[in-house]
C-alpha positions in Angstrom: -44.2 45.2 -47.5 -45.7 46.5 -50.8 -44.4 45.5 -54.3 -42.7 48.9 -54.9 -40.8 48.7 -51.6 -39.6 45.2 -52.5 -38.5 46.2 -56.0 -36.6 49.2 -54.7 -35.1 47.1 -51.9 -33.9 44.5 -54.4 -32.5 47.2 -56.7 -30.5 48.7 -53.7 -29.1 45.2 -53.0 -27.8 45.0 -56.5 -25.8 48.2 -56.0 -28.2 50.6 -57.6 -28.6 54.0 -55.9 -31.3 56.6 -56.1 -30.8 60.4 -56.1 -32.5 60.9 -52.8 -30.3 58.3 -51.1 -28.2 59.7 -48.3 -24.5 59.4 -48.6 -23.5 56.1 -47.1 -20.7 55.7 -44.6 -18.7 52.6 -45.4 -17.7 50.7 -42.2 -14.4 48.9 -42.5 -13.6 48.2 -38.9 -12.9 44.5 -38.3 -13.0 43.6 -42.0 -10.5 41.3 -43.6 -9.1 42.1 -47.1 -7.9 40.0 -50.0 -4.6 40.7 -51.9 -3.9 43.9 -53.7 -4.0 43.8 -57.5 -3.5 46.9 -59.7 -3.8 49.1 -56.7 -7.3 47.7 -55.7 -8.4 45.5 -52.9 -11.6 43.6 -52.1 -13.3 42.8 -48.8 -16.4 40.7 -48.3 -18.5 40.2 -45.1 -21.9 38.8 -44.4 -24.6 41.3 -43.5 -25.5 40.7 -39.8 -29.0 42.0 -40.2 -30.0 40.2 -43.4 -28.9 36.6 -43.9 -27.8 35.5 -47.4 -26.5 39.0 -48.3 -22.8 39.8 -48.5 -21.3 43.3 -48.4 -18.5 43.8 -51.0 -16.1 46.7 -50.7 -13.8 47.7 -53.5 -10.9 49.9 -52.2 -8.2 52.0 -54.0 -5.1 51.6 -51.9 -2.9 53.8 -54.1 -2.3 57.6 -53.9 -3.5 58.0 -57.5 -7.1 57.8 -58.7 -8.3 54.5 -60.3 -11.1 53.9 -62.8 -12.8 50.6 -63.4 -15.2 50.1 -66.3 -17.5 47.1 -66.2 -20.9 45.8 -67.1 -22.4 46.2 -63.6 -21.4 44.6 -60.2 -23.0 41.3 -61.0 -20.8 40.9 -64.1 -17.7 42.6 -62.6 -17.5 40.2 -59.6 -17.3 36.4 -59.9 -18.7 34.8 -56.8 -17.4 31.5 -55.5 -19.7 29.6 -53.1 -18.8 26.3 -51.4 -21.5 24.3 -49.5 -21.0 23.0 -46.0 -20.1 19.6 -47.5 -17.3 21.1 -49.6 -19.2 20.9 -53.0 -19.5 23.9 -55.3 -22.9 25.6 -55.1 -24.8 26.0 -58.4 -26.6 29.1 -59.5 -30.4 29.2 -58.9 -32.8 29.7 -61.8 -32.8 33.4 -60.9 -29.0 33.5 -60.7 -28.6 31.9 -64.1 -30.9 34.6 -65.6 -29.4 37.5 -63.6 -25.8 36.5 -64.5 -26.5 35.7 -68.2 -23.8 37.6 -70.1 -26.3 38.7 -72.7 -28.1 40.8 -70.0 -24.9 42.8 -69.3 -25.7 45.5 -71.8 -25.1 48.7 -69.9 -21.6 50.0 -69.0 -20.8 51.2 -65.5 -17.8 53.3 -64.5 -16.4 53.3 -61.0 -14.1 56.2 -60.3 -12.1 55.9 -57.0 -9.9 58.6 -55.7 -6.8 57.9 -53.6 -7.8 55.6 -50.6 -11.4 55.8 -51.6 -13.8 52.9 -51.6 -17.3 51.8 -52.8 -19.6 49.2 -51.4 -22.3 47.0 -52.9 -24.3 44.1 -51.6 -24.8 40.8 -53.4 -27.9 38.7 -52.7 -26.2 35.3 -52.7 -29.2 33.7 -51.1 -31.3 34.2 -54.3 -28.4 33.9 -56.8 -27.3 30.5 -55.6 -29.0 27.2 -54.5 -28.2 27.4 -50.8 -30.4 24.5 -49.6 -28.1 22.9 -47.0 -28.0 24.0 -43.4 -24.6 25.2 -42.1 -21.8 27.5 -43.1 -21.1 28.3 -46.7 -17.6 29.6 -47.7 -17.9 32.6 -50.0 -15.3 34.6 -51.9 -15.3 36.9 -54.9 -12.8 37.7 -57.6 -12.6 39.9 -60.7 -10.4 39.9 -63.7 -8.5 43.2 -64.1 -6.0 44.3 -66.7 -3.2 43.8 -64.1 -4.3 40.3 -63.0 -7.0 38.7 -60.8 -8.3 40.7 -57.9 -9.4 38.3 -55.1 -11.3 39.0 -51.8 -10.9 37.4 -48.5 -13.1 34.3 -47.6 -16.1 34.7 -45.4 -18.6 32.3 -44.0 -22.4 32.7 -44.4 -24.6 30.6 -42.2 -27.7 29.3 -43.7 -30.4 27.9 -41.5 
């Protein structure tokens, strides 16, 4: 794979879209959801085709539109990763750089209509030091004006 394809692939994993991208259908069948906060709900699930990637869906469950203003997905979502032995998993060198608050300089607005949702993918395998074999417990949360929005838990197997 050439360098440009790898760069665009990584940007897509971080939730960035390009004008020529086809409209994506978000699959929710069989997904678990966290608790509703402020009319929003979160669901996470590991990607079956790419290990160490998690799909994150933010859903508006109310009949009125919702607007979320943030500094990008990586700074909107707080990821919690627990190793197979129960210990907290630290950020990798890349993760420390990517999640440095000083890098969150551009604002992102997510507008969700009634019952609308948006999906992004988080490359937890490069953001966190996942060096042990076995199942890692992952969840995400976000601080909203109405409280803390929390996802379901999922397991990511790392070989």
